[in-house]
N, C-alpha and C positions, 0 to 999 in steps of 0.2 A: 783503770790504770794498773799496770803491773808493778809488783814489788819484789823484794828479795825472796819472800816465800814462794812466789810464782816461779822465780828462777830455780829454786831448789827442786820444786816439783818438775820443772822442765828439763833441767840438766843434772839433777842429783843422781841419776842412774849412771852417769859417765865418770869413771874414776879419773883422778888427776894423773896424767901420764904424758908422754912425749907428744901424743896426738892432740890432746885437749889439756893444755897446761893450766896451772894456777893463773888466774887472771884478775882484773880489777874488780869484777863483780864478786868473785870468791873472796877477795880482800874485804869488800864491803860486808859480806855475810859474816866473816870472822870478826870484824870490828864490832859487830853487835853482841858477840858472846859475853863480853864483860858486863853487859847490862842485864844478864839473866840471873836466875836465883841460885847461884853457886853458894852464896852465903847462908842459904836455908837448907842445904842438903849436907849429908855426911860425905864430904868429898875426900876420897882417898888421895894419897900423894900423886898417883898416876891413875887417871881415868880415861876412858875413851869418851868421845862425844856421845856415842850410843848409850853407854852406861850412865852418864850424867843425865841424858835425856830421860832415861827410864826412872831415875830418882826424882825428876821434876814432873812426872806424868800426873800425879794426883793433886797438884796445885790448881786452884781455880784461876780463871782468866784474870780476875781483878787483883790477884796477888802479884802478877807480873807488872813491871814498870810501864810497859807500852802495850797498846792493843796489837794483837798478832804475835806476841812473844811466845805464848804457849804453843801456837802452831809452828813457830820458827824452831823451837827446840825439838818439837816432835818430828818435824820434817828432817831436821839435821840428823837426828838419831836414826832415821830410816834410810837416809841417802847414802848410796855407795860412795859418793864423792867425799863425804865428810865424816861418816859415822865411825870410821876406824882411826881418825886422827886422835892423838892423845892430848889431854889438857893437864897442865901442871901449874904449880906455883901460884895458885889463886890467892890474892891479897885484897882486902877491903878495909879501909880506914876512913871513917868519917868523924871529924872533930869540929864541933861548933866553936870551941874555944880557940882552936888554931886556924879556923876558917879554911878547913881542908876537907876535900872530898877526893878520895882516891880508891880506885879498884883496877886491878890488872889480872890477866890470865895469859899463860903461854900456851899456844896451840902448836903442836908438833905435826907439821904437814907431812914430813917424811923424816928419815934418819938424818938428813942433812939440812932441812929447812924448818924454821920455826917462825911463828907469827905472834907478836905481842899485841893483845887487845887491851886498850886503856879505856876506862869509862870517862865521860865528860861530866861537867857539873849539871845539877838538876835545877828545878825551879824553887827550891827552898830558899829562905832568906840568906843563909850562909853560902849557898851555891851562887846566888847572885852577887854576894859580897866578894866571893873569890873571883868571879868574872870581872868585877870592877877593879879589884886589886891588880889584875893582869895589865890594866891600862897604865899603871904608874910604877909598879914594882918590877925590879929586875927579875926576881924569881918569886913565885908563890909556892906554898908548901906542897901542893900536888905535883908541881914540876920537879921539885927536888926529890920527892918520893919516886917519881917516874925514872929519874936519872939513877937513883939508888937501886930500883927494881932491875933496870937494865944491867947495871954493874953486877948484881948478885945472880942474875939468871941467864946471862948470855956468855 
């Protein structure tokens, strides 16, 4: 079965332009960026996906959150379609006390377009608790953090 890594290998050589526009699969690819190891690298205020990929190259597969993530960042860093996009404003805040898991990164697709990638909760106990809190609370801490992130970065 194909996955987003296969898509990058298949279409990564085609730049985003009028002929082959940014699409739903590209969106899914960029949504995965917030799950990568930006918190473990020396991330400059403005990086390209290619330079961030280079900084993550020496991590072992088991250091990534999901199977295939090392290949994902490697392929993104090599793909004409993605490698020159800049990434900025990475934020990660996990607080057991506040039952909050939050991470986001802004991807600049072009001078006029940007994409915000937010991480979801994980399988930790407080990640599950945050998920349950969403069923009865109007706002959970990660939602408020997301709203503030958008205000500050858009």
